[in-house]
mmCIF file of the protein (N, C-alpha, C, O) and its ligand, coordinates in Angstrom:
data_MODEL
# 
_entry.id   MODEL 
# 
loop_
_entity.id 
_entity.type 
_entity.pdbx_number_of_molecules 
1 polymer     1 
2 non-polymer 1 
# 
_entity_poly.entity_id                      1 
_entity_poly.type                           'polypeptide(L)' 
_entity_poly.nstd_linkage                   no 
_entity_poly.nstd_monomer                   no 
_entity_poly.pdbx_seq_one_letter_code       
;(UNK)(UNK)(UNK)(UNK)(UNK)(UNK)(UNK)(UNK)(UNK)(UNK)(UNK)(UNK)(UNK)(UNK)(UNK)(UNK)
(UNK)(UNK)(UNK)(UNK)(UNK)(UNK)(UNK)(UNK)(UNK)(UNK)(UNK)(UNK)(UNK)(UNK)(UNK)(UNK)
(UNK)(UNK)(UNK)(UNK)(UNK)(UNK)(UNK)(UNK)(UNK)(UNK)(UNK)(UNK)(UNK)
;
_entity_poly.pdbx_seq_one_letter_code_can   XXXXXXXXXXXXXXXXXXXXXXXXXXXXXXXXXXXXXXXXXXXXX 
_entity_poly.pdbx_strand_id                 A 
# 
loop_
_entity_poly_seq.entity_id 
_entity_poly_seq.num 
_entity_poly_seq.mon_id 
_entity_poly_seq.hetero 
1 1  UNK n 
1 2  UNK n 
1 3  UNK n 
1 4  UNK n 
1 5  UNK n 
1 6  UNK n 
1 7  UNK n 
1 8  UNK n 
1 9  UNK n 
1 10 UNK n 
1 11 UNK n 
1 12 UNK n 
1 13 UNK n 
1 14 UNK n 
1 15 UNK n 
1 16 UNK n 
1 17 UNK n 
1 18 UNK n 
1 19 UNK n 
1 20 UNK n 
1 21 UNK n 
1 22 UNK n 
1 23 UNK n 
1 24 UNK n 
1 25 UNK n 
1 26 UNK n 
1 27 UNK n 
1 28 UNK n 
1 29 UNK n 
1 30 UNK n 
1 31 UNK n 
1 32 UNK n 
1 33 UNK n 
1 34 UNK n 
1 35 UNK n 
1 36 UNK n 
1 37 UNK n 
1 38 UNK n 
1 39 UNK n 
1 40 UNK n 
1 41 UNK n 
1 42 UNK n 
1 43 UNK n 
1 44 UNK n 
1 45 UNK n 
# 
loop_
_struct_asym.id 
_struct_asym.entity_id 
A 1 
B 2 
# 
loop_
_chem_comp.id 
_chem_comp.type 
_chem_comp.mon_nstd_flag 
UNK 'L-peptide linking' . 
ZN  non-polymer         . 
# 
_pdbx_entity_nonpoly.entity_id   2 
_pdbx_entity_nonpoly.name        ? 
_pdbx_entity_nonpoly.comp_id     ZN 
# 
_pdbx_nonpoly_scheme.asym_id         B 
_pdbx_nonpoly_scheme.entity_id       2 
_pdbx_nonpoly_scheme.mon_id          ZN 
_pdbx_nonpoly_scheme.ndb_seq_num     1 
_pdbx_nonpoly_scheme.pdb_seq_num     101 
_pdbx_nonpoly_scheme.auth_seq_num    101 
_pdbx_nonpoly_scheme.pdb_mon_id      ZN 
_pdbx_nonpoly_scheme.auth_mon_id     ZN 
_pdbx_nonpoly_scheme.pdb_strand_id   A 
_pdbx_nonpoly_scheme.pdb_ins_code    . 
# 
loop_
_atom_site.group_PDB 
_atom_site.id 
_atom_site.type_symbol 
_atom_site.label_atom_id 
_atom_site.label_alt_id 
_atom_site.label_comp_id 
_atom_site.label_asym_id 
_atom_site.label_entity_id 
_atom_site.label_seq_id 
_atom_site.pdbx_PDB_ins_code 
_atom_site.Cartn_x 
_atom_site.Cartn_y 
_atom_site.Cartn_z 
_atom_site.occupancy 
_atom_site.B_iso_or_equiv 
_atom_site.pdbx_formal_charge 
_atom_site.auth_seq_id 
_atom_site.auth_comp_id 
_atom_site.auth_asym_id 
_atom_site.auth_atom_id 
_atom_site.pdbx_PDB_model_num 
ATOM   1   N  N  . UNK A 1 1  ? -6.903  150.733 120.000 1.00 0.00 ? 1   UNK A N  1 
ATOM   2   C  CA . UNK A 1 1  ? -7.442  149.555 119.342 1.00 0.00 ? 1   UNK A CA 1 
ATOM   3   C  C  . UNK A 1 1  ? -7.769  149.860 117.877 1.00 0.00 ? 1   UNK A C  1 
ATOM   4   O  O  . UNK A 1 1  ? -8.424  150.850 117.553 1.00 0.00 ? 1   UNK A O  1 
ATOM   5   N  N  . UNK A 1 2  ? -7.292  148.979 117.017 1.00 0.00 ? 2   UNK A N  1 
ATOM   6   C  CA . UNK A 1 2  ? -7.557  149.155 115.593 1.00 0.00 ? 2   UNK A CA 1 
ATOM   7   C  C  . UNK A 1 2  ? -8.294  147.940 115.054 1.00 0.00 ? 2   UNK A C  1 
ATOM   8   O  O  . UNK A 1 2  ? -8.288  146.868 115.659 1.00 0.00 ? 2   UNK A O  1 
ATOM   9   N  N  . UNK A 1 3  ? -8.921  148.128 113.919 1.00 0.00 ? 3   UNK A N  1 
ATOM   10  C  CA . UNK A 1 3  ? -9.613  147.021 113.288 1.00 0.00 ? 3   UNK A CA 1 
ATOM   11  C  C  . UNK A 1 3  ? -9.087  146.854 111.875 1.00 0.00 ? 3   UNK A C  1 
ATOM   12  O  O  . UNK A 1 3  ? -8.998  147.817 111.114 1.00 0.00 ? 3   UNK A O  1 
ATOM   13  N  N  . UNK A 1 4  ? -8.745  145.637 111.537 1.00 0.00 ? 4   UNK A N  1 
ATOM   14  C  CA . UNK A 1 4  ? -8.210  145.365 110.216 1.00 0.00 ? 4   UNK A CA 1 
ATOM   15  C  C  . UNK A 1 4  ? -9.312  145.513 109.166 1.00 0.00 ? 4   UNK A C  1 
ATOM   16  O  O  . UNK A 1 4  ? -10.415 144.989 109.321 1.00 0.00 ? 4   UNK A O  1 
ATOM   17  N  N  . UNK A 1 5  ? -8.991  146.228 108.110 1.00 0.00 ? 5   UNK A N  1 
ATOM   18  C  CA . UNK A 1 5  ? -9.974  146.469 107.064 1.00 0.00 ? 5   UNK A CA 1 
ATOM   19  C  C  . UNK A 1 5  ? -10.230 145.184 106.279 1.00 0.00 ? 5   UNK A C  1 
ATOM   20  O  O  . UNK A 1 5  ? -11.334 144.957 105.782 1.00 0.00 ? 5   UNK A O  1 
ATOM   21  N  N  . UNK A 1 6  ? -9.215  144.362 106.176 1.00 0.00 ? 6   UNK A N  1 
ATOM   22  C  CA . UNK A 1 6  ? -9.302  143.158 105.359 1.00 0.00 ? 6   UNK A CA 1 
ATOM   23  C  C  . UNK A 1 6  ? -10.077 142.034 106.055 1.00 0.00 ? 6   UNK A C  1 
ATOM   24  O  O  . UNK A 1 6  ? -11.066 141.535 105.518 1.00 0.00 ? 6   UNK A O  1 
ATOM   25  N  N  . UNK A 1 7  ? -9.626  141.637 107.251 1.00 0.00 ? 7   UNK A N  1 
ATOM   26  C  CA . UNK A 1 7  ? -10.234 140.485 107.915 1.00 0.00 ? 7   UNK A CA 1 
ATOM   27  C  C  . UNK A 1 7  ? -11.188 140.900 109.027 1.00 0.00 ? 7   UNK A C  1 
ATOM   28  O  O  . UNK A 1 7  ? -11.962 140.083 109.526 1.00 0.00 ? 7   UNK A O  1 
ATOM   29  N  N  . UNK A 1 8  ? -11.130 142.172 109.414 1.00 0.00 ? 8   UNK A N  1 
ATOM   30  C  CA . UNK A 1 8  ? -12.092 142.669 110.386 1.00 0.00 ? 8   UNK A CA 1 
ATOM   31  C  C  . UNK A 1 8  ? -11.786 142.306 111.822 1.00 0.00 ? 8   UNK A C  1 
ATOM   32  O  O  . UNK A 1 8  ? -12.625 142.479 112.707 1.00 0.00 ? 8   UNK A O  1 
ATOM   33  N  N  . UNK A 1 9  ? -10.578 141.801 112.057 1.00 0.00 ? 9   UNK A N  1 
ATOM   34  C  CA . UNK A 1 9  ? -10.226 141.437 113.422 1.00 0.00 ? 9   UNK A CA 1 
ATOM   35  C  C  . UNK A 1 9  ? -9.642  142.636 114.163 1.00 0.00 ? 9   UNK A C  1 
ATOM   36  O  O  . UNK A 1 9  ? -9.055  143.545 113.575 1.00 0.00 ? 9   UNK A O  1 
ATOM   37  N  N  . UNK A 1 10 ? -9.827  142.595 115.461 1.00 0.00 ? 10  UNK A N  1 
ATOM   38  C  CA . UNK A 1 10 ? -9.323  143.691 116.264 1.00 0.00 ? 10  UNK A CA 1 
ATOM   39  C  C  . UNK A 1 10 ? -7.825  143.542 116.474 1.00 0.00 ? 10  UNK A C  1 
ATOM   40  O  O  . UNK A 1 10 ? -7.328  142.469 116.818 1.00 0.00 ? 10  UNK A O  1 
ATOM   41  N  N  . UNK A 1 11 ? -7.125  144.639 116.259 1.00 0.00 ? 11  UNK A N  1 
ATOM   42  C  CA . UNK A 1 11 ? -5.677  144.607 116.358 1.00 0.00 ? 11  UNK A CA 1 
ATOM   43  C  C  . UNK A 1 11 ? -5.225  145.656 117.359 1.00 0.00 ? 11  UNK A C  1 
ATOM   44  O  O  . UNK A 1 11 ? -5.585  146.830 117.271 1.00 0.00 ? 11  UNK A O  1 
ATOM   45  N  N  . UNK A 1 12 ? -4.440  145.204 118.296 1.00 0.00 ? 12  UNK A N  1 
ATOM   46  C  CA . UNK A 1 12 ? -3.908  146.145 119.258 1.00 0.00 ? 12  UNK A CA 1 
ATOM   47  C  C  . UNK A 1 12 ? -2.521  146.574 118.810 1.00 0.00 ? 12  UNK A C  1 
ATOM   48  O  O  . UNK A 1 12 ? -1.605  145.758 118.702 1.00 0.00 ? 12  UNK A O  1 
ATOM   49  N  N  . UNK A 1 13 ? -2.384  147.855 118.555 1.00 0.00 ? 13  UNK A N  1 
ATOM   50  C  CA . UNK A 1 13 ? -1.125  148.354 118.014 1.00 0.00 ? 13  UNK A CA 1 
ATOM   51  C  C  . UNK A 1 13 ? -0.395  149.165 119.065 1.00 0.00 ? 13  UNK A C  1 
ATOM   52  O  O  . UNK A 1 13 ? -0.922  150.138 119.605 1.00 0.00 ? 13  UNK A O  1 
ATOM   53  N  N  . UNK A 1 14 ? 0.811   148.752 119.338 1.00 0.00 ? 14  UNK A N  1 
ATOM   54  C  CA . UNK A 1 14 ? 1.642   149.512 120.248 1.00 0.00 ? 14  UNK A CA 1 
ATOM   55  C  C  . UNK A 1 14 ? 2.593   150.367 119.422 1.00 0.00 ? 14  UNK A C  1 
ATOM   56  O  O  . UNK A 1 14 ? 3.595   149.881 118.898 1.00 0.00 ? 14  UNK A O  1 
ATOM   57  N  N  . UNK A 1 15 ? 2.267   151.618 119.320 1.00 0.00 ? 15  UNK A N  1 
ATOM   58  C  CA . UNK A 1 15 ? 3.041   152.497 118.442 1.00 0.00 ? 15  UNK A CA 1 
ATOM   59  C  C  . UNK A 1 15 ? 4.443   152.757 118.968 1.00 0.00 ? 15  UNK A C  1 
ATOM   60  O  O  . UNK A 1 15 ? 5.327   153.173 118.220 1.00 0.00 ? 15  UNK A O  1 
ATOM   61  N  N  . UNK A 1 16 ? 4.641   152.514 120.239 1.00 0.00 ? 16  UNK A N  1 
ATOM   62  C  CA . UNK A 1 16 ? 5.965   152.727 120.811 1.00 0.00 ? 16  UNK A CA 1 
ATOM   63  C  C  . UNK A 1 16 ? 6.924   151.617 120.393 1.00 0.00 ? 16  UNK A C  1 
ATOM   64  O  O  . UNK A 1 16 ? 8.126   151.832 120.241 1.00 0.00 ? 16  UNK A O  1 
ATOM   65  N  N  . UNK A 1 17 ? 6.368   150.442 120.214 1.00 0.00 ? 17  UNK A N  1 
ATOM   66  C  CA . UNK A 1 17 ? 7.220   149.302 119.861 1.00 0.00 ? 17  UNK A CA 1 
ATOM   67  C  C  . UNK A 1 17 ? 7.270   149.064 118.363 1.00 0.00 ? 17  UNK A C  1 
ATOM   68  O  O  . UNK A 1 17 ? 8.325   148.809 117.783 1.00 0.00 ? 17  UNK A O  1 
ATOM   69  N  N  . UNK A 1 18 ? 6.095   149.155 117.758 1.00 0.00 ? 18  UNK A N  1 
ATOM   70  C  CA . UNK A 1 18 ? 5.998   148.785 116.351 1.00 0.00 ? 18  UNK A CA 1 
ATOM   71  C  C  . UNK A 1 18 ? 5.939   150.020 115.468 1.00 0.00 ? 18  UNK A C  1 
ATOM   72  O  O  . UNK A 1 18 ? 5.091   150.891 115.659 1.00 0.00 ? 18  UNK A O  1 
ATOM   73  N  N  . UNK A 1 19 ? 6.826   150.088 114.519 1.00 0.00 ? 19  UNK A N  1 
ATOM   74  C  CA . UNK A 1 19 ? 6.792   151.204 113.576 1.00 0.00 ? 19  UNK A CA 1 
ATOM   75  C  C  . UNK A 1 19 ? 5.861   150.906 112.425 1.00 0.00 ? 19  UNK A C  1 
ATOM   76  O  O  . UNK A 1 19 ? 5.177   151.793 111.916 1.00 0.00 ? 19  UNK A O  1 
ATOM   77  N  N  . UNK A 1 20 ? 5.840   149.663 112.025 1.00 0.00 ? 20  UNK A N  1 
ATOM   78  C  CA . UNK A 1 20 ? 4.951   149.282 110.935 1.00 0.00 ? 20  UNK A CA 1 
ATOM   79  C  C  . UNK A 1 20 ? 3.632   148.801 111.503 1.00 0.00 ? 20  UNK A C  1 
ATOM   80  O  O  . UNK A 1 20 ? 3.584   147.877 112.315 1.00 0.00 ? 20  UNK A O  1 
ATOM   81  N  N  . UNK A 1 21 ? 2.576   149.436 111.069 1.00 0.00 ? 21  UNK A N  1 
ATOM   82  C  CA . UNK A 1 21 ? 1.262   148.973 111.487 1.00 0.00 ? 21  UNK A CA 1 
ATOM   83  C  C  . UNK A 1 21 ? 0.795   147.908 110.511 1.00 0.00 ? 21  UNK A C  1 
ATOM   84  O  O  . UNK A 1 21 ? 0.608   148.157 109.320 1.00 0.00 ? 21  UNK A O  1 
ATOM   85  N  N  . UNK A 1 22 ? 0.616   146.721 111.052 1.00 0.00 ? 22  UNK A N  1 
ATOM   86  C  CA . UNK A 1 22 ? 0.235   145.600 110.190 1.00 0.00 ? 22  UNK A CA 1 
ATOM   87  C  C  . UNK A 1 22 ? -0.638  144.622 110.962 1.00 0.00 ? 22  UNK A C  1 
ATOM   88  O  O  . UNK A 1 22 ? -0.414  144.378 112.147 1.00 0.00 ? 22  UNK A O  1 
ATOM   89  N  N  . UNK A 1 23 ? -1.611  144.077 110.296 1.00 0.00 ? 23  UNK A N  1 
ATOM   90  C  CA . UNK A 1 23 ? -2.478  143.098 110.928 1.00 0.00 ? 23  UNK A CA 1 
ATOM   91  C  C  . UNK A 1 23 ? -1.715  141.795 111.141 1.00 0.00 ? 23  UNK A C  1 
ATOM   92  O  O  . UNK A 1 23 ? -1.172  141.234 110.190 1.00 0.00 ? 23  UNK A O  1 
ATOM   93  N  N  . UNK A 1 24 ? -1.669  141.308 112.387 1.00 0.00 ? 24  UNK A N  1 
ATOM   94  C  CA . UNK A 1 24 ? -0.947  140.063 112.681 1.00 0.00 ? 24  UNK A CA 1 
ATOM   95  C  C  . UNK A 1 24 ? -1.674  138.830 112.170 1.00 0.00 ? 24  UNK A C  1 
ATOM   96  O  O  . UNK A 1 24 ? -1.089  137.750 112.100 1.00 0.00 ? 24  UNK A O  1 
ATOM   97  N  N  . UNK A 1 25 ? -2.932  138.980 111.815 1.00 0.00 ? 25  UNK A N  1 
ATOM   98  C  CA . UNK A 1 25 ? -3.720  137.831 111.384 1.00 0.00 ? 25  UNK A CA 1 
ATOM   99  C  C  . UNK A 1 25 ? -3.577  137.565 109.893 1.00 0.00 ? 25  UNK A C  1 
ATOM   100 O  O  . UNK A 1 25 ? -3.408  136.422 109.467 1.00 0.00 ? 25  UNK A O  1 
ATOM   101 N  N  . UNK A 1 26 ? -3.648  138.640 109.102 1.00 0.00 ? 26  UNK A N  1 
ATOM   102 C  CA . UNK A 1 26 ? -3.620  138.434 107.655 1.00 0.00 ? 26  UNK A CA 1 
ATOM   103 C  C  . UNK A 1 26 ? -2.490  139.217 106.973 1.00 0.00 ? 26  UNK A C  1 
ATOM   104 O  O  . UNK A 1 26 ? -2.200  139.017 105.793 1.00 0.00 ? 26  UNK A O  1 
ATOM   105 N  N  . UNK A 1 27 ? -1.863  140.108 107.740 1.00 0.00 ? 27  UNK A N  1 
ATOM   106 C  CA . UNK A 1 27 ? -0.749  140.840 107.169 1.00 0.00 ? 27  UNK A CA 1 
ATOM   107 C  C  . UNK A 1 27 ? -1.144  142.093 106.432 1.00 0.00 ? 27  UNK A C  1 
ATOM   108 O  O  . UNK A 1 27 ? -0.307  142.751 105.814 1.00 0.00 ? 27  UNK A O  1 
ATOM   109 N  N  . UNK A 1 28 ? -2.404  142.421 106.495 1.00 0.00 ? 28  UNK A N  1 
ATOM   110 C  CA . UNK A 1 28 ? -2.884  143.613 105.817 1.00 0.00 ? 28  UNK A CA 1 
ATOM   111 C  C  . UNK A 1 28 ? -2.374  144.858 106.533 1.00 0.00 ? 28  UNK A C  1 
ATOM   112 O  O  . UNK A 1 28 ? -2.226  144.881 107.755 1.00 0.00 ? 28  UNK A O  1 
ATOM   113 N  N  . UNK A 1 29 ? -2.115  145.873 105.754 1.00 0.00 ? 29  UNK A N  1 
ATOM   114 C  CA . UNK A 1 29 ? -1.487  147.052 106.349 1.00 0.00 ? 29  UNK A CA 1 
ATOM   115 C  C  . UNK A 1 29 ? -2.446  148.209 106.613 1.00 0.00 ? 29  UNK A C  1 
ATOM   116 O  O  . UNK A 1 29 ? -2.059  149.229 107.183 1.00 0.00 ? 29  UNK A O  1 
ATOM   117 N  N  . UNK A 1 30 ? -3.663  148.049 106.205 1.00 0.00 ? 30  UNK A N  1 
ATOM   118 C  CA . UNK A 1 30 ? -4.614  149.138 106.436 1.00 0.00 ? 30  UNK A CA 1 
ATOM   119 C  C  . UNK A 1 30 ? -5.510  148.783 107.608 1.00 0.00 ? 30  UNK A C  1 
ATOM   120 O  O  . UNK A 1 30 ? -6.305  147.845 107.559 1.00 0.00 ? 30  UNK A O  1 
ATOM   121 N  N  . UNK A 1 31 ? -5.352  149.565 108.658 1.00 0.00 ? 31  UNK A N  1 
ATOM   122 C  CA . UNK A 1 31 ? -6.160  149.342 109.842 1.00 0.00 ? 31  UNK A CA 1 
ATOM   123 C  C  . UNK A 1 31 ? -6.996  150.580 110.132 1.00 0.00 ? 31  UNK A C  1 
ATOM   124 O  O  . UNK A 1 31 ? -6.580  151.719 109.919 1.00 0.00 ? 31  UNK A O  1 
ATOM   125 N  N  . UNK A 1 32 ? -8.164  150.305 110.617 1.00 0.00 ? 32  UNK A N  1 
ATOM   126 C  CA . UNK A 1 32 ? -9.065  151.404 110.928 1.00 0.00 ? 32  UNK A CA 1 
ATOM   127 C  C  . UNK A 1 32 ? -9.086  151.622 112.420 1.00 0.00 ? 32  UNK A C  1 
ATOM   128 O  O  . UNK A 1 32 ? -9.147  150.677 113.206 1.00 0.00 ? 32  UNK A O  1 
ATOM   129 N  N  . UNK A 1 33 ? -9.036  152.870 112.793 1.00 0.00 ? 33  UNK A N  1 
ATOM   130 C  CA . UNK A 1 33 ? -9.064  153.173 114.211 1.00 0.00 ? 33  UNK A CA 1 
ATOM   131 C  C  . UNK A 1 33 ? -10.487 153.033 114.729 1.00 0.00 ? 33  UNK A C  1 
ATOM   132 O  O  . UNK A 1 33 ? -11.438 153.584 114.173 1.00 0.00 ? 33  UNK A O  1 
ATOM   133 N  N  . UNK A 1 34 ? -10.593 152.283 115.804 1.00 0.00 ? 34  UNK A N  1 
ATOM   134 C  CA . UNK A 1 34 ? -11.919 152.051 116.351 1.00 0.00 ? 34  UNK A CA 1 
ATOM   135 C  C  . UNK A 1 34 ? -12.310 153.172 117.298 1.00 0.00 ? 34  UNK A C  1 
ATOM   136 O  O  . UNK A 1 34 ? -11.484 153.754 118.001 1.00 0.00 ? 34  UNK A O  1 
ATOM   137 N  N  . UNK A 1 35 ? -13.580 153.443 117.285 1.00 0.00 ? 35  UNK A N  1 
ATOM   138 C  CA . UNK A 1 35 ? -14.084 154.459 118.200 1.00 0.00 ? 35  UNK A CA 1 
ATOM   139 C  C  . UNK A 1 35 ? -14.257 153.851 119.587 1.00 0.00 ? 35  UNK A C  1 
ATOM   140 O  O  . UNK A 1 35 ? -14.846 152.780 119.741 1.00 0.00 ? 35  UNK A O  1 
ATOM   141 N  N  . UNK A 1 36 ? -13.754 154.525 120.559 1.00 0.00 ? 36  UNK A N  1 
ATOM   142 C  CA . UNK A 1 36 ? -13.929 154.036 121.926 1.00 0.00 ? 36  UNK A CA 1 
ATOM   143 C  C  . UNK A 1 36 ? -15.395 154.114 122.342 1.00 0.00 ? 36  UNK A C  1 
ATOM   144 O  O  . UNK A 1 36 ? -16.104 155.082 122.067 1.00 0.00 ? 36  UNK A O  1 
ATOM   145 N  N  . UNK A 1 37 ? -15.806 153.061 123.006 1.00 0.00 ? 37  UNK A N  1 
ATOM   146 C  CA . UNK A 1 37 ? -17.204 153.027 123.416 1.00 0.00 ? 37  UNK A CA 1 
ATOM   147 C  C  . UNK A 1 37 ? -17.387 153.827 124.704 1.00 0.00 ? 37  UNK A C  1 
ATOM   148 O  O  . UNK A 1 37 ? -17.487 153.277 125.800 1.00 0.00 ? 37  UNK A O  1 
ATOM   149 N  N  . UNK A 1 38 ? -17.425 155.090 124.534 1.00 0.00 ? 38  UNK A N  1 
ATOM   150 C  CA . UNK A 1 38 ? -17.631 155.944 125.691 1.00 0.00 ? 38  UNK A CA 1 
ATOM   151 C  C  . UNK A 1 38 ? -18.977 156.644 125.558 1.00 0.00 ? 38  UNK A C  1 
ATOM   152 O  O  . UNK A 1 38 ? -19.296 157.258 124.540 1.00 0.00 ? 38  UNK A O  1 
ATOM   153 N  N  . UNK A 1 39 ? -19.720 156.529 126.592 1.00 0.00 ? 39  UNK A N  1 
ATOM   154 C  CA . UNK A 1 39 ? -21.012 157.187 126.579 1.00 0.00 ? 39  UNK A CA 1 
ATOM   155 C  C  . UNK A 1 39 ? -20.845 158.647 126.974 1.00 0.00 ? 39  UNK A C  1 
ATOM   156 O  O  . UNK A 1 39 ? -20.304 158.987 128.026 1.00 0.00 ? 39  UNK A O  1 
ATOM   157 N  N  . UNK A 1 40 ? -21.323 159.464 126.103 1.00 0.00 ? 40  UNK A N  1 
ATOM   158 C  CA . UNK A 1 40 ? -21.198 160.890 126.394 1.00 0.00 ? 40  UNK A CA 1 
ATOM   159 C  C  . UNK A 1 40 ? -22.212 161.303 127.452 1.00 0.00 ? 40  UNK A C  1 
ATOM   160 O  O  . UNK A 1 40 ? -23.416 161.080 127.327 1.00 0.00 ? 40  UNK A O  1 
ATOM   161 N  N  . UNK A 1 41 ? -21.680 161.902 128.473 1.00 0.00 ? 41  UNK A N  1 
ATOM   162 C  CA . UNK A 1 41 ? -22.562 162.373 129.526 1.00 0.00 ? 41  UNK A CA 1 
ATOM   163 C  C  . UNK A 1 41 ? -22.891 163.832 129.279 1.00 0.00 ? 41  UNK A C  1 
ATOM   164 O  O  . UNK A 1 41 ? -22.020 164.703 129.291 1.00 0.00 ? 41  UNK A O  1 
ATOM   165 N  N  . UNK A 1 42 ? -24.126 164.063 129.063 1.00 0.00 ? 42  UNK A N  1 
ATOM   166 C  CA . UNK A 1 42 ? -24.556 165.436 128.850 1.00 0.00 ? 42  UNK A CA 1 
ATOM   167 C  C  . UNK A 1 42 ? -25.299 165.925 130.093 1.00 0.00 ? 42  UNK A C  1 
ATOM   168 O  O  . UNK A 1 42 ? -26.312 165.367 130.513 1.00 0.00 ? 42  UNK A O  1 
ATOM   169 N  N  . UNK A 1 43 ? -24.762 166.953 130.634 1.00 0.00 ? 43  UNK A N  1 
ATOM   170 C  CA . UNK A 1 43 ? -25.356 167.471 131.856 1.00 0.00 ? 43  UNK A CA 1 
ATOM   171 C  C  . UNK A 1 43 ? -26.322 168.609 131.528 1.00 0.00 ? 43  UNK A C  1 
ATOM   172 O  O  . UNK A 1 43 ? -25.943 169.637 130.967 1.00 0.00 ? 43  UNK A O  1 
ATOM   173 N  N  . UNK A 1 44 ? -27.535 168.393 131.886 1.00 0.00 ? 44  UNK A N  1 
ATOM   174 C  CA . UNK A 1 44 ? -28.533 169.438 131.613 1.00 0.00 ? 44  UNK A CA 1 
ATOM   175 C  C  . UNK A 1 44 ? -28.474 170.523 132.678 1.00 0.00 ? 44  UNK A C  1 
ATOM   176 O  O  . UNK A 1 44 ? -28.481 170.255 133.880 1.00 0.00 ? 44  UNK A O  1 
ATOM   177 N  N  . UNK A 1 45 ? -28.417 171.723 132.203 1.00 0.00 ? 45  UNK A N  1 
ATOM   178 C  CA . UNK A 1 45 ? -28.324 172.840 133.153 1.00 0.00 ? 45  UNK A CA 1 
ATOM   179 C  C  . UNK A 1 45 ? -29.713 173.392 133.429 1.00 0.00 ? 45  UNK A C  1 
ATOM   180 O  O  . UNK A 1 45 ? -29.858 174.338 134.204 1.00 0.00 ? 45  UNK A O  1 
HETATM 181 ZN ZN . ZN  B 2 .  ? -6.301  141.321 109.046 1.00 0.00 2 101 ZN  A ZN 1 
# 
């Protein structure tokens, strides 16, 4: 999942299909990779 720097919309990029990474909403080419919302589990020893 990527986020467009210009319009801020979430963009799903399939790198296998699409060679050019581009925002489908505004056409901007700079997308930011979003951090996955994963909670880090820290196990106390
Ligand atoms: Zn955009």
